C-alpha positions, 0 to 999 in steps of 0.5 A: 868891491874886493874888500867885500868879496874877500869877506866870503870864503873862496869860490862862492857865487856872488850876485850884484845889483849895482846901478850907476850913480845918479848923473854918472856916465860910467857903467859900473855893473862889471865892478863885481865881475872884475873883483871876482876874478881868481876868487869867486864867481860872478854868478849873475854876469850876463855875458856868458848867457848871451853866447856872444863872448868866448866864455859861454854858459851851459844850463846847470853849470854851477858858476854862472847863470845860463839864462840871460833874463835871469842874469839881467834880473839880478842886475835890476834887483828883481831876480827871485833866488831859486834853490839851485842857486844856493849858496849865493851871496849878494852885494847891493847899495845900502840905500835905495838911491844907489849910494856909494856904500855897499852892503856886506857880502856876508848876508846869504840868501835863504829860501 
């Protein structure tokens, strides 16, 4: 994950759709969040939008989504990127089965 993120310029918004591998009991959704620390922003991290953690999101901030449903939709891969989200990058499995290879973070969304 760090290798993918480091292909981007620093301080970019990154969203990930990272489902657990079939049969895995390990939750890997936060692998993107951890790799972003000190380099990029995990824009779809759901924790700040819940107001249950020390870091909280205010509407309109440029670092993380403030709406829990939007953040959850990024994890599901069903979020529709909005103009105000851009620029943003996505990291997701290369194959629909949730394989271990991930697509390059270089692909940016466009509206």
